[in-house]
C-alpha positions as a Markdown table, in Angstrom:
| # | Residue | x | y | z |
|---|---|---|---|---|
| 1 | Met | -0.2 | 0.0 | 0.0 |
| 2 | Ser | 2.7 | 2.7 | 1.0 |
| 3 | Ala | 4.7 | 2.7 | -2.3 |
| 4 | Lys | 1.4 | 2.8 | -4.5 |
| 5 | Phe | 0.1 | 5.5 | -2.2 |
| 6 | Leu | 3.0 | 7.5 | -1.7 |
| 7 | Glu | 3.9 | 6.7 | -6.0 |
| 8 | Lys | 0.6 | 8.9 | -6.5 |
| 9 | Thr | 0.3 | 11.0 | -4.3 |
| 10 | Tyr | 4.1 | 12.8 | -4.2 |
| 11 | Leu | 4.1 | 16.8 | -3.9 |
| 12 | Thr | 7.6 | 17.5 | -2.6 |
| 13 | Thr | 10.6 | 17.0 | -0.5 |
| 14 | His | 11.6 | 19.7 | 2.1 |
| 15 | Glu | 15.8 | 19.5 | 3.0 |
| 16 | Leu | 15.3 | 21.2 | 6.0 |
| 17 | Ala | 18.3 | 22.0 | 9.0 |
| 18 | Ile | 16.7 | 20.0 | 11.4 |
| 19 | Gly | 16.0 | 16.9 | 8.8 |
| 20 | Thr | 13.8 | 15.8 | 5.5 |
| 21 | Phe | 10.3 | 16.4 | 5.4 |
| 22 | Arg | 8.6 | 14.4 | 1.9 |
| 23 | Phe | 5.0 | 16.2 | 1.3 |
| 24 | Tyr | 2.6 | 14.3 | 0.1 |
| 25 | Glu | -1.2 | 14.9 | -0.7 |
| 26 | His | -3.2 | 15.0 | 3.0 |
| 27 | Val | 0.4 | 12.7 | 4.5 |
| 28 | Val | 4.4 | 14.4 | 5.4 |
| 29 | Val | 6.7 | 12.2 | 6.4 |
| 30 | Gly | 9.8 | 13.7 | 8.5 |
| 31 | Arg | 12.8 | 12.3 | 9.0 |
| 32 | Val | 14.9 | 14.7 | 12.0 |
| 33 | Arg | 18.5 | 14.5 | 11.6 |
| 34 | Glu | 20.4 | 12.3 | 14.2 |
| 35 | Gly | 21.6 | 14.3 | 17.4 |
| 36 | Met | 19.0 | 17.1 | 17.1 |
| 37 | Gln | 17.6 | 19.1 | 19.4 |
| 38 | Ile | 14.1 | 20.2 | 17.8 |
| 39 | Ser | 12.8 | 23.2 | 19.6 |
| 40 | Met | 10.6 | 25.6 | 18.2 |
| 41 | Asp | 12.6 | 28.0 | 16.5 |
| 42 | Asn | 14.5 | 25.3 | 14.1 |
| 43 | Val | 10.7 | 23.6 | 13.5 |
| 44 | Leu | 9.8 | 27.0 | 12.7 |
| 45 | Pro | 10.4 | 26.8 | 8.7 |
| 46 | Leu | 8.4 | 23.6 | 8.7 |
| 47 | Leu | 5.0 | 24.5 | 10.0 |
| 48 | Ala | 5.6 | 27.6 | 7.7 |
| 49 | Leu | 5.6 | 25.5 | 5.2 |
| 50 | Ser | 3.7 | 23.4 | 5.9 |
| 51 | Trp | 0.8 | 26.3 | 7.1 |
| 52 | Glu | 1.6 | 26.9 | 2.8 |
| 53 | Ala | 0.8 | 23.6 | 1.4 |
| 54 | Tyr | -2.1 | 22.7 | 4.1 |
| 55 | Arg | -3.8 | 25.0 | 5.6 |
| 56 | Asp | -7.3 | 24.7 | 3.3 |
| 57 | Thr | -7.0 | 21.1 | 4.3 |
| 58 | Ser | -6.3 | 18.5 | 6.9 |
| 59 | Val | -2.6 | 16.7 | 6.9 |
| 60 | Val | -1.3 | 13.9 | 8.9 |
| 61 | Tyr | 2.4 | 14.1 | 10.4 |
| 62 | Ile | 4.1 | 10.4 | 10.2 |
| 63 | Ser | 7.5 | 10.9 | 12.4 |
| 64 | Asp | 10.1 | 8.7 | 10.4 |
| 65 | Arg | 12.2 | 7.9 | 13.9 |
| 66 | Lys | 15.2 | 6.3 | 12.5 |
| 67 | Tyr | 17.6 | 8.7 | 14.2 |
| 68 | Ser | 17.6 | 9.8 | 17.9 |
| 69 | Tyr | 17.1 | 13.3 | 18.8 |
| 70 | Ser | 15.6 | 15.4 | 21.5 |
| 71 | Leu | 12.8 | 17.7 | 22.2 |
| 72 | Asp | 10.6 | 18.9 | 24.6 |
| 73 | Pro | 7.0 | 17.2 | 24.4 |
| 74 | Thr | 5.1 | 20.6 | 25.8 |
| 75 | Met | 5.8 | 21.9 | 21.8 |
| 76 | Tyr | 3.0 | 20.1 | 20.9 |
| 77 | Tyr | 0.8 | 22.6 | 22.4 |
| 78 | Glu | 2.3 | 25.4 | 20.6 |
| 79 | Val | 3.1 | 23.6 | 17.5 |
| 80 | His | -1.5 | 22.6 | 17.7 |
| 81 | Lys | -2.1 | 26.2 | 18.1 |
| 82 | Leu | -0.1 | 27.1 | 15.2 |
| 83 | Ala | -0.9 | 24.6 | 12.7 |
| 84 | Pro | -4.2 | 23.2 | 13.7 |
| 85 | His | -4.4 | 21.7 | 9.9 |
| 86 | Ile | -3.0 | 18.6 | 11.7 |
| 87 | Thr | -5.3 | 16.3 | 12.5 |
| 88 | Gly | -3.3 | 13.6 | 12.8 |
| 89 | Tyr | 0.4 | 12.2 | 14.3 |
| 90 | Ala | 2.0 | 9.1 | 14.1 |
| 91 | Trp | 5.8 | 7.3 | 14.5 |
| 92 | Val | 7.5 | 5.2 | 13.2 |
| 93 | Val | 9.4 | 3.7 | 15.4 |
| 94 | Tyr | 12.3 | 1.0 | 15.0 |
| 95 | Asn | 13.7 | 0.1 | 18.5 |
| 96 | Glu | 12.1 | 0.2 | 21.9 |
| 97 | Ile | 13.8 | 3.6 | 23.4 |
| 98 | Asn | 11.8 | 5.3 | 20.3 |
| 99 | Arg | 9.0 | 3.2 | 21.1 |
| 100 | Lys | 8.6 | 4.7 | 25.0 |
| 101 | Ile | 9.7 | 8.4 | 23.7 |
| 102 | Ala | 7.1 | 8.2 | 21.8 |
| 103 | Glu | 5.1 | 7.0 | 24.2 |
| 104 | Leu | 6.0 | 10.2 | 26.0 |
| 105 | Glu | 5.6 | 12.4 | 23.1 |
| 106 | Ala | 2.4 | 11.1 | 22.9 |
| 107 | Arg | 0.9 | 12.0 | 26.0 |
| 108 | Phe | 1.5 | 15.9 | 24.7 |
| 109 | Val | -0.4 | 16.1 | 21.2 |
| 110 | Gln | -3.3 | 16.8 | 21.0 |
| 111 | Cys | -5.1 | 14.7 | 18.0 |
| 112 | Pro | -5.2 | 11.7 | 17.0 |
| 113 | Asn | -2.1 | 9.9 | 17.2 |
| 114 | Ala | -0.3 | 5.9 | 16.9 |
| 115 | Ile | 2.4 | 4.7 | 17.3 |
| 116 | His | 3.6 | 1.9 | 14.4 |
| 117 | Thr | 6.4 | 0.1 | 13.5 |
| 118 | Thr | 6.4 | -0.2 | 10.2 |
| 119 | Met | 5.4 | 2.6 | 7.8 |
| 120 | Asp | 2.9 | 1.0 | 6.1 |
| 121 | Ala | 1.3 | 0.6 | 9.2 |
| 122 | Ala | 1.3 | 4.4 | 9.5 |
| 123 | Leu | 0.2 | 5.2 | 6.4 |
| 124 | Gln | -2.6 | 3.0 | 6.7 |
| 125 | Trp | -3.5 | 4.7 | 9.9 |
| 126 | Ser | -3.5 | 7.5 | 8.1 |
| 127 | Val | -5.5 | 7.2 | 6.0 |
| 128 | Asn | -7.9 | 5.4 | 7.7 |
| 129 | Leu | -8.6 | 8.9 | 9.8 |
| 130 | Leu | -8.4 | 10.6 | 7.3 |
| 131 | Gln | -11.5 | 8.8 | 5.3 |
| 132 | Asn | -12.8 | 8.8 | 9.4 |
| 133 | Glu | -12.5 | 12.3 | 9.0 |
| 134 | Gly | -14.0 | 13.0 | 5.7 |
| 135 | Glu | -17.1 | 10.9 | 6.8 |
| 136 | Asn | -17.9 | 13.6 | 10.2 |
C-alpha cells in the first residue's frame, strides 16, 4: 500500500536544517537528523511550509523515527496552535527506546495519534483517519 500511495500522492521534498520532510497529499513524512535538539525556533520553517501546503485541508504528520533526537514534548501544545490543520500524528519506531520516547510524546499531542513499527502501518492508519474525518 505505501509505495503506491506515496507514488501517487507525492508533492515535494524539503531539506531543512533539522531533517528531510516529504510532502504528499494529506501526509507529511519527516525524518529528523541524528542528534538534533528540536525547538520551536528550528521547527518554524517546517510549520510555515506545512501552513502553505495544507492550510485549507487536513494533514497527518508521520515521524519516521530512524534516528535519535530530542525535543521538549510540551512544544506540541504550541505546534497545535500554529498548525491546526494537522489532524493526526504518527510515529514509526524501530527500537524499544524510540517506542518509549514516542509514548511519552503522545501524551502531549492534541490530536489522534498512534505508534507503529512500519511505514505501511502508519500510512494505513493515516488514510483511515483521514477517511473517517471526511465522513464526519
